[in-house]
N, C-alpha and C positions, 0 to 999 in steps of 0.2 A: 709922355705916354697918353695923356688926355687928348692932345692935339692929333696924334696919329689915329686914335679911335674915332674922332670926329671926321677926319678925312675919309675913313672907310665908310662911314654912314653917308657922307656926301656922294661918294662914288656909287654906292648902292642905289641911291635915289636917282642919280643921272643915268644909271645903267638900264632903266626901264622907261620905255616910251609908249605913247598911245598911237593906235592906228584907227582912223575913223573914215567915214565916207557915206556915199549913197549909191544905190543900185537902181538903174532905170532901164526901161525898154528903149533900145536904140532908135527904133522907128518912131515911137509915139512920145517918148520922154516921160511916160508914166512911171511912177515908183513901183518897184516890185517888192511887195510885202511877203515875207516868208522865204526869201532867197537865203541860201546857205553860204556863209563866207568862212574861210579858214586861212591860217597862216602855216607856213612850213608843211610838215607832213601831218597836219590836223592837230598840232599841239594846242592851238587856240582856235575856237570856232564860235560863231554867232549866227543868229538868224535876224535878217533885216526886219525893222519895225514896219508899221503900216505906211509910214512915209518913205520907206526904202532905206532908211538910215541904219548904220551899224557903228559899233565902237569896241575896240579891244584895248585893254590897259595891261600894263605889265609885260609888254613885248620887249624882248631883248634886241639890242641893236645888232646889225649885221645883215648878211644875205639871207633872204627868205623868199618864199613863193606866196603870192596872194592868189587865192582860188575862190571863185564865186560860181555858184550853179543854181539853176532854177529849172523846174520841169518845163519843157517846151522851148528852151533856149540853149544856145551853145555855151559850154563851160568856159569861163574866163580864167586864164592862168598867166601870171606875169611874175617874172623873177625880179626882185627889187633889192636894193641895199638901203636899209633903214638906219639912220643915224640921229634922227630927231622925230618929234611928233609929226605924223604925216596924214593927210587927207586924200582919199581917192574918190574919183567920180567914175564909177564902173557902168558902162552901157552894154547890156547883153543883147545879142542878136537873136531874134526868133529862129527856131529850128524845128520844123515839123516832126512830130513823133509818128513814125511809121512802124507798125507792128502787125503781128498776125491777127487774124480775126478772132474775136472772143465771143463765145456763145454762152449765154446764161440761161439755165433751165431751172424752173422752180415748180414746186407742187404745194398747193395750200393744204395745210393739215386741217383735219376735222375730227369729230368725235369718234369715228370708226377707224382712225389712223393708228397704227401700232407705235406711236411715239408720244412723248410728253410735249405739250405745247401750251402756250398762253396767248390769249388775245388781249390786246390793250385797246380800249375804246378811246374815241376822240375826247370824251369827258375826262378820262383818266390822264390823258396826255396834257390837256389844258390845265388840269389841277396841279400836275407835277412840273409843268414847264416853267422854269424860272430863268429863261434865257439859255437853256441847255441844248446841246445838239441831240439829234434822234438817238444815236448809239448810247449816249449817257442816260436817256430816258428809258431805253429798253433794258438797261442794266438792272432795273428794279425787278424784272421778271425772275422767277426762280430758275436755278440751274443754267444761268447764262454767263458767258464770258464775253465782254465787250471791249473793243479797242476803237479809238476814234482818231481821225487825222488831226484833230485839234491837239491831241496829246503830243504828236510829233512836232507840230508847229510851236507850241508854247514850251514844252519841256524837253524837246529833242529825244523823245521816246519813239522808237520805230512803231508804226501803226499799220494795221492791215484792214481797218474799217470792217471788221467782220463780227458777226454774232454766232456763237457756237453753242450747241447744247452740250452739257457736260454729264448728263445722266440719261441712260436709256429709259424707255417707257416702263 
């Protein structure tokens, strides 16, 4: 009975493998930091590091699809059969983003404007800046909701990089 229990543990250990690799620009060979990589139907996903490298552990052997995407590049999809630890070298081809024209219109708030606003001086930014991105610094203003692209890159939280007022004047 003890021997059969040990064989089950051994099978469980061998039933999980790792998938690792690097993602680079096909033309320049430069690493693509922040590329999104997933297996199967998104069951496991990762974001490439600054050197373009990624790693999954606990992948089940068998057929799966390796998918890699990065803004401004064609998405890589490859159906593979995994039976042991595997390393991929993925080269993404640049693909221009063509979209509709975007027009941004803004109005600077001032004392006679019927809305709440806060001004942040250069001195306040320098005092509070400890290597933070601008949306994180703006977050200290009253009645603001801030999201940052860094949240998406580091924590895989969707970001809109916007600042919104949450209370009327």
